C-alpha positions, 0 to 999 in steps of 0.5 A: 769692558766699556770699551770692549762693548763699544769695540764688538758693536762697532765691529758687528755693526760695521756695515750699517750705513753701508751704501747698496744699489738697488737697481742691480736686482731690477735685471732678475725677474719675479717668481709667481707670488705663493700663498700662505698655507698656516703652521700646522701642528706637526711643523711645531711637533717637529721643530721642539723635537730636533731641539737638544734640552742641553742648548743655552737659553736666551735672555728670558733664561727659558729652555727648550726642555721648558717648551718641550714640557708646557707643550706636551699639552694640547691646549698650551701647545694649540696657544704657540701655534695661534701665537706663531700664526698671529705673527705671520698674519698681522706681520708683527714680531713682539718687542720682547722677541727683538731682544737677543744676547750675543755670546762672544766666542774666540774663534779656533786655530788662531795665533793670537785674539787682538781684534774683535773680528777674530771672535765669533757673536753666537746670537741667543733668542728668546726661546718662544722666538726661536721656536716660531722661526725655526717654524717659518725656517723650515716653511720657507725652505720647503717653499724656496726649493719647490718654486726655484726660490733657490739656485742649483749651485747653492750649497749649505743652509739648503735642504738637500745640499749639504756639504758632502753634496757640494765637494761631490759637485766639485769633484765631478766637475774636475772628473767631468773635464779630465774626460774631455782633456780639460784642466780645472781651475780654481779661485776661493773667496771669502765674504768678510762678516757675511752675518752681520753685513745683510742689508735688510733693504736688499732682503726685502726686494729678494723676498718679494722677487722669490714670490714668497707671500706678501705677509712674509714681507710684512712679517719681515718688515716688523722682524728686522727693525727694532732689533737689540742686542746684549754682548756677553764675554765671560761674566759680564753682560753689556748694555742693549746696543741697536742691531738693525742690520745683518742676521743673527748668527744662531737664529733659525731664520738665518740658513734660509735668509743667507741662501736667498741674500746670495741666490742673486749673486748667482743670478746676476753672474748668469747674465754676465758675458763671463759665465759662458766659461767659468761656473759659480758655486757658493756655500753659505759666505764661501764661493768658488769660481771654476773654469776649465781649458786645455792648458792652465795659463789659459784659465787665469785671465778668465778666473780674473775677470770673473773675480772682478764681477763678483767684487762689482756684485757683491759691492753692490749688495753692501758685502765686501770680499776678503781678498787676503783669504782667496786661494787659487788651485789648480787640478791636472794629471800631467806629473811634472807641469808647473802650477802658475799663480794667479794676478786677482787685480786687488791688493795684496795678490796683484802685480809683483806679489801674484796670489800662489797655489799650495800643495793641498787644498782645504775645501769644506773639510776636504782636502783636495790635491792636484790628480784627486788622490785623496791620500792627504785627506784620508791620512789626516781623517784616519789619524783623527779617527785613530786617535780617538780610538787610542782614547776608548781605552780611558772608559774602562776595561773588560771589569769596570767602566763603559761597557762592551756595548756601549764601546761600540756604539761610541764607535760608530758613532764617534769614530767610523763617521769621522774615518768616512767623512768624505767617502763619497769624493774618492771611494768610486769605481775603477780608482785605485783605492788599495793605498788609501784603505790600507790606512783605514785599515788600522782604523 
């Protein structure tokens, strides 16, 4: 077990000591400094209301159900609120809140699990600290969106920028290009160990330039230093390890901090000459480079140049591109047109081994084809929904088991939502839908 703890800690803290270049952020203008608005009782109750009592507790074994019971007392709720406000105003995070439990779970769909990177650490925090983080996350989300701290092309983890919004935006760009007789090419890339790789020095500068109140800078300076975590593998628990790098995957603050960290990449990319011909989209740790021209071959050198710029920017921020996970895809309505591979300029996709496009491109759960017919997408989700419908028979019949009313409720919550995933991408006026909707009629 000692070897396992050492391997896990070495993998999830591999970014510790990785060089970064703070000077690269000098080109980003600072936003006007905001004033801190104190927490309200409504924020406390809303944060508690959205938490399920079934979620796993942290190292202190306190559950959300316990906190909800305690917060039902107005006096105790005011104490919780006062503690949260004091942490911000004093810029101090309690030592008790800096300890966490990292539960190691395997990533789904892998052929083997021989290396630690094929597992995902889910960080469980002490519950009261998680409540404060959820309140602060909503606070920063609202202020960040209102004052322009996030970029328009950022999706995922940001309010009003959902997964389906990213798919609709991408589909709109492709169809708008077709209206101008332009063909679209895309390179999708992935960042290695994004959550554990966030450099705290970079993060502090980004928070300052985003115009957040100075008290938040003092708070994060305290909360991001001196953190410790224990690793849990099945029933075995390790000793405490230092965790002064990255953001916990499970922390209430992780979505807003990740969005703030990746925002400068989009801003700095917009200052590059290549940005006039190439667009950059971001979804948490997944990025997409998109360009359009009259011929697919003309898109390749622009994508290669943009990919090199992205690599340079991410390296300066202490992040690493996972080249072997990069994908290329072309969108064209012309039948029989060849879709050329691309030389990214980085191994393994360079020289004699370029990166070739696949028949379908899976992005954020959407299945894209070259002509945006979405037949593969609808077939996949209609089949998935149909198997769920077939399994409804196990819940009972007309004499025993689950009632018909509850079966109907189950169908609407667990079947219809699956079958209709990505509906806004393909259900459009003027598009041929008879063949696609026929598959859904069986469901």
